[in-house]
Each structure stands twice: as C-alpha cells, then as structure tokens.
All heavy atoms as a GROMACS GRO file, in nm:
protein
  600
    1MET      N    1   7.810   4.405  -4.708
    1MET     CA    2   7.732   4.410  -4.828
    1MET      C    3   7.678   4.271  -4.859
    1MET      O    4   7.753   4.174  -4.855
    1MET     CB    5   7.820   4.460  -4.943
    1MET     CG    6   7.757   4.443  -5.078
    1MET     SD    7   7.829   4.540  -5.207
    1MET     CE    8   7.983   4.464  -5.236
    2LEU      N    9   7.552   4.262  -4.890
    2LEU     CA   10   7.493   4.133  -4.927
    2LEU      C   11   7.519   4.105  -5.073
    2LEU      O   12   7.508   4.195  -5.157
    2LEU     CB   13   7.342   4.134  -4.904
    2LEU     CG   14   7.294   4.115  -4.764
    2LEU    CD1   15   7.142   4.123  -4.761
    2LEU    CD2   16   7.339   3.984  -4.707
    3VAL      N   17   7.553   3.983  -5.101
    3VAL     CA   18   7.567   3.940  -5.240
    3VAL      C   19   7.428   3.895  -5.284
    3VAL      O   20   7.372   3.800  -5.231
    3VAL     CB   21   7.668   3.824  -5.251
    3VAL    CG1   22   7.678   3.776  -5.394
    3VAL    CG2   23   7.803   3.866  -5.198
    4ARG      N   24   7.369   3.966  -5.374
    4ARG     CA   25   7.232   3.933  -5.418
    4ARG      C   26   7.239   3.848  -5.542
    4ARG      O   27   7.313   3.874  -5.635
    4ARG     CB   28   7.156   4.060  -5.449
    4ARG     CG   29   7.140   4.148  -5.328
    4ARG     CD   30   6.997   4.165  -5.293
    4ARG     NE   31   6.984   4.245  -5.174
    4ARG     CZ   32   6.928   4.202  -5.063
    4ARG    NH1   33   6.880   4.081  -5.057
    4ARG    NH2   34   6.922   4.279  -4.958
    5MET      N   35   7.158   3.743  -5.540
    5MET     CA   36   7.150   3.655  -5.656
    5MET      C   37   7.017   3.682  -5.725
    5MET      O   38   6.946   3.772  -5.687
    5MET     CB   39   7.159   3.511  -5.610
    5MET     CG   40   7.292   3.481  -5.544
    5MET     SD   41   7.298   3.311  -5.492
    5MET     CE   42   7.427   3.318  -5.373
    6ALA      N   43   6.984   3.600  -5.821
    6ALA     CA   44   6.857   3.616  -5.890
    6ALA      C   45   6.745   3.616  -5.788
    6ALA      O   46   6.755   3.555  -5.681
    6ALA     CB   47   6.837   3.501  -5.990
    7SER      N   48   6.634   3.682  -5.818
    7SER     CA   49   6.527   3.703  -5.722
    7SER      C   50   6.468   3.574  -5.666
    7SER      O   51   6.412   3.574  -5.559
    7SER     CB   52   6.417   3.788  -5.783
    7SER     OG   53   6.364   3.719  -5.895
    8ASN      N   54   6.481   3.464  -5.738
    8ASN     CA   55   6.428   3.338  -5.689
    8ASN      C   56   6.527   3.260  -5.604
    8ASN      O   57   6.499   3.151  -5.559
    8ASN     CB   58   6.378   3.251  -5.805
    8ASN     CG   59   6.489   3.213  -5.898
    8ASN    OD1   60   6.598   3.271  -5.895
    8ASN    ND2   61   6.464   3.116  -5.984
    9GLN      N   62   6.646   3.316  -5.582
    9GLN     CA   63   6.747   3.249  -5.501
    9GLN      C   64   6.770   3.327  -5.371
    9GLN      O   65   6.738   3.444  -5.360
    9GLN     CB   66   6.879   3.239  -5.578
    9GLN     CG   67   6.867   3.151  -5.702
    9GLN     CD   68   6.998   3.146  -5.776
    9GLN    OE1   69   7.085   3.231  -5.759
    9GLN    NE2   70   7.013   3.047  -5.861
   10GLN      N   71   6.827   3.257  -5.272
   10GLN     CA   72   6.859   3.318  -5.145
   10GLN      C   73   6.973   3.416  -5.160
   10GLN      O   74   7.057   3.405  -5.248
   10GLN     CB   75   6.905   3.211  -5.047
   10GLN     CG   76   6.806   3.180  -4.942
   10GLN     CD   77   6.864   3.079  -4.844
   10GLN    OE1   78   6.956   3.004  -4.875
   10GLN    NE2   79   6.809   3.077  -4.727
   11THR      N   80   6.976   3.515  -5.069
   11THR     CA   81   7.093   3.603  -5.064
   11THR      C   82   7.196   3.539  -4.975
   11THR      O   83   7.164   3.464  -4.883
   11THR     CB   84   7.054   3.741  -5.007
   11THR    OG1   85   6.999   3.723  -4.878
   11THR    CG2   86   6.956   3.812  -5.097
   12ARG      N   87   7.320   3.565  -5.003
   12ARG     CA   88   7.430   3.508  -4.926
   12ARG      C   89   7.513   3.623  -4.872
   12ARG      O   90   7.552   3.712  -4.946
   12ARG     CB   91   7.515   3.419  -5.014
   12ARG     CG   92   7.617   3.341  -4.936
   12ARG     CD   93   7.677   3.230  -5.016
   12ARG     NE   94   7.693   3.264  -5.155
   12ARG     CZ   95   7.809   3.261  -5.220
   12ARG    NH1   96   7.918   3.224  -5.159
   12ARG    NH2   97   7.817   3.294  -5.346
   13PRO      N   98   7.540   3.623  -4.742
   13PRO     CA   99   7.619   3.733  -4.682
   13PRO      C  100   7.762   3.734  -4.733
   13PRO      O  101   7.819   3.629  -4.761
   13PRO     CB  102   7.615   3.702  -4.533
   13PRO     CG  103   7.518   3.593  -4.514
   13PRO     CD  104   7.497   3.526  -4.646
   14GLY      N  105   7.817   3.852  -4.743
   14GLY     CA  106   7.955   3.870  -4.784
   14GLY      C  107   8.047   3.878  -4.662
   14GLY      O  108   8.002   3.877  -4.547
   15ILE      N  109   8.174   3.888  -4.688
   15ILE     CA  110   8.274   3.899  -4.582
   15ILE      C  111   8.246   4.024  -4.496
   15ILE      O  112   8.219   4.131  -4.550
   15ILE     CB  113   8.416   3.903  -4.642
   15ILE    CG1  114   8.444   3.766  -4.705
   15ILE    CG2  115   8.520   3.936  -4.536
   15ILE    CD1  116   8.575   3.757  -4.778
   16GLY      N  117   8.250   4.004  -4.366
   16GLY     CA  118   8.226   4.114  -4.273
   16GLY      C  119   8.082   4.129  -4.230
   16GLY      O  120   8.051   4.211  -4.144
   17GLU      N  121   7.994   4.049  -4.286
   17GLU     CA  122   7.852   4.060  -4.254
   17GLU      C  123   7.808   3.952  -4.157
   17GLU      O  124   7.870   3.846  -4.148
   17GLU     CB  125   7.768   4.050  -4.381
   17GLU     CG  126   7.787   4.167  -4.472
   17GLU     CD  127   7.690   4.168  -4.586
   17GLU    OE1  128   7.656   4.061  -4.637
   17GLU    OE2  129   7.650   4.278  -4.624
   18LEU      N  130   7.701   3.981  -4.086
   18LEU     CA  131   7.641   3.883  -3.996
   18LEU      C  132   7.570   3.776  -4.078
   18LEU      O  133   7.510   3.807  -4.181
   18LEU     CB  134   7.541   3.949  -3.904
   18LEU     CG  135   7.597   4.047  -3.801
   18LEU    CD1  136   7.483   4.120  -3.732
   18LEU    CD2  137   7.682   3.974  -3.700
   19ALA      N  138   7.575   3.652  -4.031
   19ALA     CA  139   7.510   3.542  -4.101
   19ALA      C  140   7.473   3.434  -3.999
   19ALA      O  141   7.526   3.430  -3.889
   19ALA     CB  142   7.604   3.483  -4.206
   20LYS      N  143   7.382   3.347  -4.040
   20LYS     CA  144   7.340   3.236  -3.956
   20LYS      C  145   7.391   3.106  -4.015
   20LYS      O  146   7.376   3.080  -4.134
   20LYS     CB  147   7.190   3.232  -3.944
   20LYS     CG  148   7.141   3.123  -3.852
   20LYS     CD  149   6.993   3.131  -3.828
   20LYS     CE  150   6.952   3.027  -3.725
   20LYS     NZ  151   6.811   3.039  -3.692
   21ASP      N  152   7.452   3.025  -3.929
   21ASP     CA  153   7.493   2.890  -3.965
   21ASP      C  154   7.383   2.797  -3.914
   21ASP      O  155   7.377   2.768  -3.794
   21ASP     CB  156   7.628   2.858  -3.900
   21ASP     CG  157   7.674   2.714  -3.919
   21ASP    OD1  158   7.603   2.636  -3.986
   21ASP    OD2  159   7.780   2.679  -3.865
   22SER      N  160   7.297   2.753  -4.002
   22SER     CA  161   7.185   2.669  -3.960
   22SER      C  162   7.230   2.532  -3.916
   22SER      O  163   7.159   2.465  -3.840
   22SER     CB  164   7.081   2.658  -4.073
   22SER     OG  165   7.138   2.597  -4.186
   23GLY      N  166   7.347   2.487  -3.957
   23GLY     CA  167   7.398   2.358  -3.914
   23GLY      C  168   7.433   2.355  -3.766
   23GLY      O  169   7.422   2.252  -3.701
   24ARG      N  170   7.476   2.468  -3.715
   24ARG     CA  171   7.512   2.478  -3.572
   24ARG      C  172   7.414   2.567  -3.495
   24ARG      O  173   7.432   2.586  -3.375
   24ARG     CB  174   7.652   2.536  -3.558
   24ARG     CG  175   7.758   2.444  -3.610
   24ARG     CD  176   7.894   2.501  -3.586
   24ARG     NE  177   7.993   2.419  -3.651
   24ARG     CZ  178   8.111   2.394  -3.599
   24ARG    NH1  179   8.145   2.444  -3.483
   24ARG    NH2  180   8.196   2.319  -3.662
   25ASP      N  181   7.320   2.628  -3.565
   25ASP     CA  182   7.224   2.720  -3.507
   25ASP      C  183   7.297   2.832  -3.432
   25ASP      O  184   7.269   2.861  -3.317
   25ASP     CB  185   7.127   2.646  -3.414
   25ASP     CG  186   7.004   2.732  -3.383
   25ASP    OD1  187   6.966   2.813  -3.468
   25ASP    OD2  188   6.947   2.716  -3.273
   26ARG      N  189   7.394   2.891  -3.504
   26ARG     CA  190   7.476   3.000  -3.447
   26ARG      C  191   7.478   3.118  -3.543
   26ARG      O  192   7.471   3.100  -3.664
   26ARG     CB  193   7.621   2.955  -3.426
   26ARG     CG  194   7.638   2.851  -3.318
   26ARG     CD  195   7.783   2.813  -3.304
   26ARG     NE  196   7.858   2.919  -3.239
   26ARG     CZ  197   7.989   2.915  -3.220
   26ARG    NH1  198   8.059   2.811  -3.260
   26ARG    NH2  199   8.052   3.014  -3.160
   27ILE      N  200   7.491   3.235  -3.487
   27ILE     CA  201   7.508   3.357  -3.565
   27ILE      C  202   7.650   3.405  -3.549
   27ILE      O  203   7.705   3.400  -3.439
   27ILE     CB  204   7.408   3.465  -3.521
   27ILE    CG1  205   7.266   3.420  -3.555
   27ILE    CG2  206   7.440   3.600  -3.585
   27ILE    CD1  207   7.157   3.512  -3.505
   28GLY      N  208   7.710   3.448  -3.658
   28GLY     CA  209   7.848   3.496  -3.652
   28GLY      C  210   7.876   3.591  -3.767
   28GLY      O  211   7.787   3.628  -3.843
   29VAL      N  212   8.002   3.629  -3.778
   29VAL     CA  213   8.048   3.719  -3.881
   29VAL      C  214   8.125   3.637  -3.984
   29VAL      O  215   8.213   3.559  -3.949
   29VAL     CB  216   8.140   3.828  -3.824
   29VAL    CG1  217   8.191   3.921  -3.933
   29VAL    CG2  218   8.068   3.907  -3.716
   30VAL      N  219   8.092   3.656  -4.111
   30VAL     CA  220   8.163   3.586  -4.219
   30VAL      C  221   8.301   3.647  -4.232
   30VAL      O  222   8.315   3.769  -4.247
   30VAL     CB  223   8.085   3.598  -4.352
   30VAL    CG1  224   8.163   3.536  -4.465
   30VAL    CG2  225   7.947   3.534  -4.340
   31ILE      N  226   8.405   3.562  -4.228
   31ILE     CA  227   8.542   3.614  -4.241
   31ILE      C  228   8.614   3.554  -4.360
   31ILE      O  229   8.725   3.597  -4.392
   31ILE     CB  230   8.623   3.595  -4.111
   31ILE    CG1  231   8.631   3.449  -4.074
   31ILE    CG2  232   8.565   3.677  -3.999
   31ILE    CD1  233   8.727   3.421  -3.956
   32GLY      N  234   8.554   3.458  -4.428
   32GLY     CA  235   8.619   3.401  -4.545
   32GLY      C  236   8.536   3.288  -4.604
   32GLY      O  237   8.440   3.241  -4.545
   33GLU      N  238   8.577   3.247  -4.723
   33GLU     CA  239   8.509   3.138  -4.791
   33GLU      C  240   8.613   3.062  -4.874
   33GLU      O  241   8.695   3.122  -4.940
   33GLU     CB  242   8.401   3.194  -4.882
   33GLU     CG  243   8.321   3.089  -4.954
   33GLU     CD  244   8.217   3.148  -5.046
   33GLU    OE1  245   8.162   3.255  -5.016
   33GLU    OE2  246   8.195   3.087  -5.152
   34TYR      N  247   8.609   2.930  -4.865
   34TYR     CA  248   8.700   2.848  -4.945
   34TYR      C  249   8.648   2.706  -4.953
   34TYR      O  250   8.589   2.654  -4.857
   34TYR     CB  251   8.842   2.849  -4.884
   34TYR     CG  252   8.849   2.793  -4.744
   34TYR    CD1  253   8.879   2.659  -4.723
   34TYR    CD2  254   8.823   2.874  -4.635
   34TYR    CE1  255   8.884   2.607  -4.595
   34TYR    CE2  256   8.826   2.823  -4.507
   34TYR     CZ  257   8.857   2.690  -4.487
   34TYR     OH  258   8.860   2.638  -4.360
   35GLY      N  259   8.662   2.644  -5.067
   35GLY     CA  260   8.630   2.505  -5.086
   35GLY      C  261   8.493   2.460  -5.039
   35GLY      O  262   8.481   2.357  -4.976
   36GLY      N  263   8.390   2.539  -5.064
   36GLY     CA  264   8.256   2.501  -5.021
   36GLY      C  265   8.229   2.523  -4.873
   36GLY      O  266   8.130   2.477  -4.820
   37ARG      N  267   8.319   2.591  -4.807
   37ARG     CA  268   8.306   2.621  -4.664
   37ARG      C  269   8.310   2.772  -4.644
   37ARG      O  270   8.375   2.844  -4.718
   37ARG     CB  271   8.420   2.559  -4.583
   37ARG     CG  272   8.422   2.409  -4.586
   37ARG     CD  273   8.350   2.367  -4.466
   37ARG     NE  274   8.377   2.232  -4.424
   37ARG     CZ  275   8.279   2.152  -4.386
   37ARG    NH1  276   8.155   2.192  -4.391
   37ARG    NH2  277   8.305   2.033  -4.342
   38VAL      N  278   8.242   2.817  -4.539
   38VAL     CA  279   8.246   2.957  -4.499
   38VAL      C  280   8.308   2.961  -4.361
   38VAL      O  281   8.267   2.887  -4.272
   38VAL     CB  282   8.103   3.017  -4.496
   38VAL    CG1  283   8.107   3.160  -4.444
   38VAL    CG2  284   8.041   3.012  -4.634
   39GLN      N  285   8.406   3.045  -4.345
   39GLN     CA  286   8.470   3.060  -4.214
   39GLN      C  287   8.398   3.174  -4.142
   39GLN      O  288   8.380   3.282  -4.196
   39GLN     CB  289   8.618   3.089  -4.227
   39GLN     CG  290   8.693   3.069  -4.098
   39GLN     CD  291   8.842   3.073  -4.115
   39GLN    OE1  292   8.893   3.149  -4.196
   39GLN    NE2  293   8.912   2.994  -4.037
   40MET      N  294   8.357   3.146  -4.017
   40MET     CA  295   8.282   3.243  -3.939
   40MET      C  296   8.345   3.261  -3.803
   40MET      O  297   8.416   3.172  -3.754
   40MET     CB  298   8.137   3.196  -3.923
   40MET     CG  299   8.065   3.181  -4.056
   40MET     SD  300   7.895   3.122  -4.039
   40MET     CE  301   7.818   3.267  -3.969
   41ARG      N  302   8.318   3.375  -3.742
   41ARG     CA  303   8.368   3.403  -3.607
   41ARG      C  304   8.252   3.449  -3.523
   41ARG      O  305   8.161   3.517  -3.573
   41ARG     CB  306   8.482   3.504  -3.619
   41ARG     CG  307   8.478   3.620  -3.531
   41ARG     CD  308   8.598   3.712  -3.552
   41ARG     NE  309   8.566   3.827  -3.632
   41ARG     CZ  310   8.488   3.926  -3.591
   41ARG    NH1  311   8.431   3.923  -3.474
   41ARG    NH2  312   8.464   4.029  -3.669
   42PRO      N  313   8.251   3.416  -3.394
   42PRO     CA  314   8.144   3.462  -3.306
   42PRO      C  315   8.135   3.615  -3.303
   42PRO      O  316   8.237   3.683  -3.321
   42PRO     CB  317   8.184   3.410  -3.168
   42PRO     CG  318   8.277   3.296  -3.197
   42PRO     CD  319   8.348   3.333  -3.323
   43ILE      N  320   8.017   3.665  -3.281
   43ILE     CA  321   7.994   3.810  -3.281
   43ILE      C  322   8.085   3.882  -3.183
   43ILE      O  323   8.140   3.987  -3.214
   43ILE     CB  324   7.847   3.841  -3.248
   43ILE    CG1  325   7.756   3.791  -3.360
   43ILE    CG2  326   7.825   3.989  -3.227
   43ILE    CD1  327   7.610   3.798  -3.327
   44ARG      N  328   8.100   3.827  -3.065
   44ARG     CA  329   8.180   3.893  -2.962
   44ARG      C  330   8.325   3.845  -2.958
   44ARG      O  331   8.394   3.864  -2.859
   44ARG     CB  332   8.115   3.872  -2.825
   44ARG     CG  333   7.981   3.939  -2.818
   44ARG     CD  334   7.923   3.927  -2.682
   44ARG     NE  335   7.791   3.987  -2.681
   44ARG     CZ  336   7.709   3.983  -2.580
   44ARG    NH1  337   7.744   3.920  -2.471
   44ARG    NH2  338   7.591   4.040  -2.588
   45GLY      N  339   8.371   3.783  -3.066
   45GLY     CA  340   8.507   3.733  -3.072
   45GLY      C  341   8.516   3.589  -3.023
   45GLY      O  342   8.417   3.534  -2.974
   46GLY      N  343   8.628   3.530  -3.040
   46GLY     CA  344   8.645   3.392  -2.999
   46GLY      C  345   8.695   3.308  -3.116
   46GLY      O  346   8.738   3.362  -3.219
   47LEU      N  347   8.687   3.177  -3.100
   47LEU     CA  348   8.740   3.086  -3.201
   47LEU      C  349   8.648   3.079  -3.323
   47LEU      O  350   8.526   3.068  -3.310
   47LEU     CB  351   8.755   2.947  -3.142
   47LEU     CG  352   8.861   2.932  -3.033
   47LEU    CD1  353   8.860   2.792  -2.978
   47LEU    CD2  354   8.998   2.968  -3.087
   48GLU      N  355   8.710   3.085  -3.438
   48GLU     CA  356   8.636   3.073  -3.564
   48GLU      C  357   8.588   2.930  -3.583
   48GLU      O  358   8.640   2.839  -3.523
   48GLU     CB  359   8.725   3.112  -3.683
   48GLU     CG  360   8.774   3.253  -3.682
   48GLU     CD  361   8.905   3.271  -3.609
   48GLU    OE1  362   8.972   3.170  -3.579
   48GLU    OE2  363   8.941   3.385  -3.581
   49TRP      N  364   8.490   2.915  -3.671
   49TRP     CA  365   8.446   2.781  -3.709
   49TRP      C  366   8.416   2.779  -3.858
   49TRP      O  367   8.398   2.885  -3.919
   49TRP     CB  368   8.326   2.738  -3.625
   49TRP     CG  369   8.194   2.796  -3.662
   49TRP    CD1  370   8.103   2.745  -3.752
   49TRP    CD2  371   8.134   2.916  -3.613
   49TRP    NE1  372   7.992   2.825  -3.760
   49TRP    CE2  373   8.009   2.932  -3.675
   49TRP    CE3  374   8.175   3.014  -3.523
   49TRP    CZ2  375   7.923   3.038  -3.650
   49TRP    CZ3  376   8.090   3.120  -3.498
   49TRP    CH2  377   7.967   3.131  -3.560
   50ASP      N  378   8.417   2.662  -3.913
   50ASP     CA  379   8.382   2.644  -4.054
   50ASP      C  380   8.240   2.596  -4.065
   50ASP      O  381   8.197   2.509  -3.990
   50ASP     CB  382   8.475   2.539  -4.120
   50ASP     CG  383   8.616   2.590  -4.138
   50ASP    OD1  384   8.636   2.712  -4.138
   50ASP    OD2  385   8.707   2.508  -4.156
   51ALA      N  386   8.167   2.653  -4.158
   51ALA     CA  387   8.028   2.614  -4.184
   51ALA      C  388   8.016   2.570  -4.329
   51ALA      O  389   8.088   2.622  -4.416
   51ALA     CB  390   7.935   2.732  -4.156
   52ARG      N  391   7.928   2.476  -4.354
   52ARG     CA  392   7.902   2.436  -4.493
   52ARG      C  393   7.834   2.553  -4.565
   52ARG      O  394   7.748   2.619  -4.508
   52ARG     CB  395   7.813   2.313  -4.496
   52ARG     CG  396   7.885   2.190  -4.448
   52ARG     CD  397   7.800   2.067  -4.453
   52ARG     NE  398   7.717   2.064  -4.575
   52ARG     CZ  399   7.619   1.980  -4.595
   52ARG    NH1  400   7.588   1.892  -4.501
   52ARG    NH2  401   7.550   1.982  -4.707
   53LEU      N  402   7.876   2.576  -4.686
   53LEU     CA  403   7.824   2.688  -4.766
   53LEU      C  404   7.672   2.687  -4.772
   53LEU      O  405   7.607   2.792  -4.758
   53LEU     CB  406   7.884   2.683  -4.906
   53LEU     CG  407   7.854   2.800  -4.998
   53LEU    CD1  408   7.905   2.930  -4.940
   53LEU    CD2  409   7.918   2.776  -5.134
   54ASP      N  410   7.613   2.570  -4.788
   54ASP     CA  411   7.467   2.564  -4.801
   54ASP      C  412   7.394   2.580  -4.667
   54ASP      O  413   7.272   2.592  -4.665
   54ASP     CB  414   7.423   2.436  -4.870
   54ASP     CG  415   7.472   2.308  -4.804
   54ASP    OD1  416   7.565   2.317  -4.721
   54ASP    OD2  417   7.417   2.202  -4.834
   55ASN      N  418   7.467   2.587  -4.556
   55ASN     CA  419   7.406   2.612  -4.425
   55ASN      C  420   7.411   2.758  -4.383
   55ASN      O  421   7.356   2.795  -4.280
   55ASN     CB  422   7.476   2.530  -4.315
   55ASN     CG  423   7.440   2.384  -4.319
   55ASN    OD1  424   7.344   2.345  -4.382
   55ASN    ND2  425   7.520   2.303  -4.252
   56VAL      N  426   7.478   2.842  -4.461
   56VAL     CA  427   7.496   2.984  -4.426
   56VAL      C  428   7.398   3.070  -4.503
   56VAL      O  429   7.388   3.061  -4.625
   56VAL     CB  430   7.641   3.028  -4.454
   56VAL    CG1  431   7.659   3.177  -4.424
   56VAL    CG2  432   7.738   2.946  -4.370
   57ALA      N  433   7.326   3.154  -4.428
   57ALA     CA  434   7.226   3.241  -4.491
   57ALA      C  435   7.226   3.377  -4.421
   57ALA      O  436   7.270   3.390  -4.306
   57ALA     CB  437   7.088   3.178  -4.482
   58ALA      N  438   7.175   3.475  -4.492
   58ALA     CA  439   7.158   3.608  -4.434
   58ALA      C  440   7.056   3.599  -4.323
   58ALA      O  441   6.967   3.514  -4.322
   58ALA     CB  442   7.112   3.706  -4.542
   59LEU      N  443   7.069   3.688  -4.226
   59LEU     CA  444   6.974   3.693  -4.114
   59LEU      C  445   6.842   3.756  -4.156
   59LEU      O  446   6.840   3.844  -4.244
   59LEU     CB  447   7.034   3.774  -3.999
   59LEU     CG  448   7.165   3.727  -3.940
   59LEU    CD1  449   7.210   3.821  -3.831
   59LEU    CD2  450   7.154   3.586  -3.887
   60SER      N  451   6.736   3.717  -4.090
   60SER     CA  452   6.611   3.788  -4.109
   60SER      C  453   6.626   3.924  -4.042
   60SER      O  454   6.720   3.945  -3.961
   60SER     CB  455   6.495   3.712  -4.043
   60SER     OG  456   6.508   3.714  -3.902
   61ALA      N  457   6.539   4.016  -4.071
   61ALA     CA  458   6.547   4.150  -4.010
   61ALA      C  459   6.543   4.140  -3.858
   61ALA      O  460   6.617   4.208  -3.787
   61ALA     CB  461   6.434   4.238  -4.062
   62ARG      N  462   6.459   4.052  -3.808
   62ARG     CA  463   6.446   4.036  -3.662
   62ARG      C  464   6.574   3.978  -3.601
   62ARG      O  465   6.620   4.025  -3.497
   62ARG     CB  466   6.328   3.944  -3.633
   62ARG     CG  467   6.309   3.919  -3.487
   62ARG     CD  468   6.189   3.829  -3.463
   62ARG     NE  469   6.118   3.886  -3.352
   62ARG     CZ  470   5.992   3.870  -3.328
   62ARG    NH1  471   5.918   3.798  -3.410
   62ARG    NH2  472   5.936   3.923  -3.224
   63GLU      N  473   6.632   3.877  -3.666
   63GLU     CA  474   6.756   3.817  -3.617
   63GLU      C  475   6.870   3.918  -3.618
   63GLU      O  476   6.949   3.925  -3.525
   63GLU     CB  477   6.795   3.696  -3.701
   63GLU     CG  478   6.706   3.575  -3.683
   63GLU     CD  479   6.734   3.467  -3.786
   63GLU    OE1  480   6.763   3.499  -3.904
   63GLU    OE2  481   6.726   3.348  -3.747
   64GLU      N  482   6.878   3.996  -3.726
   64GLU     CA  483   6.985   4.096  -3.734
   64GLU      C  484   6.970   4.203  -3.627
   64GLU      O  485   7.068   4.242  -3.563
   64GLU     CB  486   6.989   4.159  -3.873
   64GLU     CG  487   7.106   4.255  -3.886
   64GLU     CD  488   7.134   4.298  -4.027
   64GLU    OE1  489   7.070   4.250  -4.121
   64GLU    OE2  490   7.223   4.383  -4.043
   65LEU      N  491   6.849   4.251  -3.607
   65LEU     CA  492   6.825   4.352  -3.504
   65LEU      C  493   6.864   4.298  -3.366
   65LEU      O  494   6.931   4.366  -3.288
   65LEU     CB  495   6.679   4.396  -3.504
   65LEU     CG  496   6.639   4.500  -3.402
   65LEU    CD1  497   6.720   4.628  -3.420
   65LEU    CD2  498   6.490   4.530  -3.411
   66SER      N  499   6.825   4.177  -3.337
   66SER     CA  500   6.856   4.114  -3.209
   66SER      C  501   7.007   4.099  -3.191
   66SER      O  502   7.062   4.128  -3.084
   66SER     CB  503   6.788   3.979  -3.200
   66SER     OG  504   6.819   3.915  -3.080
   67ALA      N  505   7.077   4.054  -3.296
   67ALA     CA  506   7.222   4.037  -3.288
   67ALA      C  507   7.294   4.170  -3.269
   67ALA      O  508   7.384   4.183  -3.188
   67ALA     CB  509   7.273   3.968  -3.414
   68ARG      N  510   7.250   4.271  -3.344
   68ARG     CA  511   7.314   4.404  -3.332
   68ARG      C  512   7.287   4.465  -3.193
   68ARG      O  513   7.374   4.532  -3.136
   68ARG     CB  514   7.269   4.496  -3.443
   68ARG     CG  515   7.324   4.452  -3.577
   68ARG     CD  516   7.298   4.553  -3.687
   68ARG     NE  517   7.344   4.505  -3.814
   68ARG     CZ  518   7.472   4.506  -3.854
   68ARG    NH1  519   7.565   4.554  -3.776
   68ARG    NH2  520   7.504   4.461  -3.973
   69LEU      N  521   7.168   4.442  -3.139
   69LEU     CA  522   7.137   4.492  -3.005
   69LEU      C  523   7.224   4.422  -2.901
   69LEU      O  524   7.275   4.486  -2.809
   69LEU     CB  525   6.989   4.469  -2.975
   69LEU     CG  526   6.940   4.522  -2.840
   69LEU    CD1  527   6.964   4.673  -2.829
   69LEU    CD2  528   6.792   4.491  -2.825
   70ALA      N  529   7.246   4.292  -2.916
   70ALA     CA  530   7.333   4.218  -2.826
   70ALA      C  531   7.476   4.272  -2.831
   70ALA      O  532   7.543   4.284  -2.728
   70ALA     CB  533   7.331   4.068  -2.860
   71ILE      N  534   7.523   4.306  -2.952
   71ILE     CA  535   7.657   4.362  -2.967
   71ILE      C  536   7.665   4.495  -2.893
   71ILE      O  537   7.758   4.521  -2.817
   71ILE     CB  538   7.692   4.380  -3.116
   71ILE    CG1  539   7.706   4.244  -3.185
   71ILE    CG2  540   7.820   4.462  -3.131
   71ILE    CD1  541   7.711   4.253  -3.336
   72LYS      N  542   7.567   4.582  -2.916
   72LYS     CA  543   7.565   4.713  -2.851
   72LYS      C  544   7.560   4.699  -2.699
   72LYS      O  545   7.631   4.769  -2.628
   72LYS     CB  546   7.445   4.797  -2.897
   72LYS     CG  547   7.461   4.854  -3.034
   72LYS     CD  548   7.558   4.968  -3.030
   72LYS     CE  549   7.558   5.040  -3.163
   72LYS     NZ  550   7.670   5.133  -3.172
   73ASN      N  551   7.473   4.612  -2.650
   73ASN     CA  552   7.463   4.591  -2.505
   73ASN      C  553   7.594   4.540  -2.449
   73ASN      O  554   7.636   4.581  -2.342
   73ASN     CB  555   7.349   4.494  -2.472
   73ASN     CG  556   7.214   4.557  -2.488
   73ASN    OD1  557   7.200   4.678  -2.489
   73ASN    ND2  558   7.114   4.474  -2.503
   74GLY      N  559   7.660   4.451  -2.518
   74GLY     CA  560   7.789   4.399  -2.473
   74GLY      C  561   7.894   4.508  -2.470
   74GLY      O  562   7.975   4.517  -2.378
   75ASN      N  563   7.894   4.593  -2.573
   75ASN     CA  564   7.990   4.703  -2.579
   75ASN      C  565   7.968   4.804  -2.466
   75ASN      O  566   8.061   4.858  -2.411
   75ASN     CB  567   7.983   4.774  -2.714
   75ASN     CG  568   8.039   4.692  -2.826
   75ASN    OD1  569   8.107   4.591  -2.806
   75ASN    ND2  570   8.008   4.729  -2.949
   76SER      N  571   7.842   4.831  -2.434
   76SER     CA  572   7.813   4.931  -2.330
   76SER      C  573   7.854   4.881  -2.191
   76SER      O  574   7.889   4.959  -2.107
   76SER     CB  575   7.664   4.968  -2.332
   76SER     OG  576   7.585   4.860  -2.292
   77LEU      N  577   7.849   4.750  -2.170
   77LEU     CA  578   7.889   4.697  -2.040
   77LEU      C  579   8.037   4.718  -2.012
   77LEU      O  580   8.076   4.736  -1.898
   77LEU     CB  581   7.857   4.546  -2.032
   77LEU     CG  582   7.707   4.512  -2.032
   77LEU    CD1  583   7.691   4.360  -2.032
   77LEU    CD2  584   7.637   4.571  -1.912
   78GLY      N  585   8.119   4.719  -2.118
   78GLY     CA  586   8.262   4.737  -2.100
   78GLY      C  587   8.298   4.876  -2.051
   78GLY      O  588   8.401   4.897  -1.991
   79GLY      N  589   8.211   4.974  -2.077
   79GLY     CA  590   8.242   5.110  -2.037
   79GLY      C  591   8.195   5.148  -1.899
   79GLY      O  592   8.216   5.258  -1.853
   80LEU      N  593   8.129   5.056  -1.830
   80LEU     CA  594   8.077   5.090  -1.697
   80LEU      C  595   8.179   5.070  -1.589
   80LEU      O  596   8.261   4.988  -1.588
   80LEU     CB  597   7.952   5.006  -1.666
   80LEU     CG  598   7.832   5.034  -1.755
   80LEU    CD1  599   7.718   4.941  -1.720
   80LEU    CD2  600   7.787   5.175  -1.741
   0.00000   0.00000   0.00000
C-alpha cells in the first residue's frame, strides 16, 4: 500500500512495497523504517541495505512493471 501525502508531495512506499533508492540506483522491497533510514532488500532476496529516507521513492509505472516482470521471469526459471 502506498502512503499518500498531500497532492503536492511525493508518495512514499510502505512496508512490503517496491521502491527505488536513488542514492544507490537500486530497486528493492521496503522492509522497515527507523531514524531517517529505510531498510530495503533486493527483489530476489539477498542482503538488506539502508537507504536515506529522502532517497526512497515509489516506482514509476514503467519501473514497477519492469521489476515485476523480472520477478516473474526469475520465478519461472526455477520451475524448469
């Protein structure tokens, strides 16, 4: 679920949602937030990382579609 702010402000992804860390130019899943930091994990699993709160934003429709397609493609390879 996206946390929506006033219409003139950016939306910020909630826990469990895909997001972009512009500081590292990475897409991941938000798993927590504390002290001005957002904890994220890679889409396909792996080591978590901390991102600055102001570097984390919701994905554009195109970025989200691409990320979800990559997840699906990765999942389908495991069943072959």
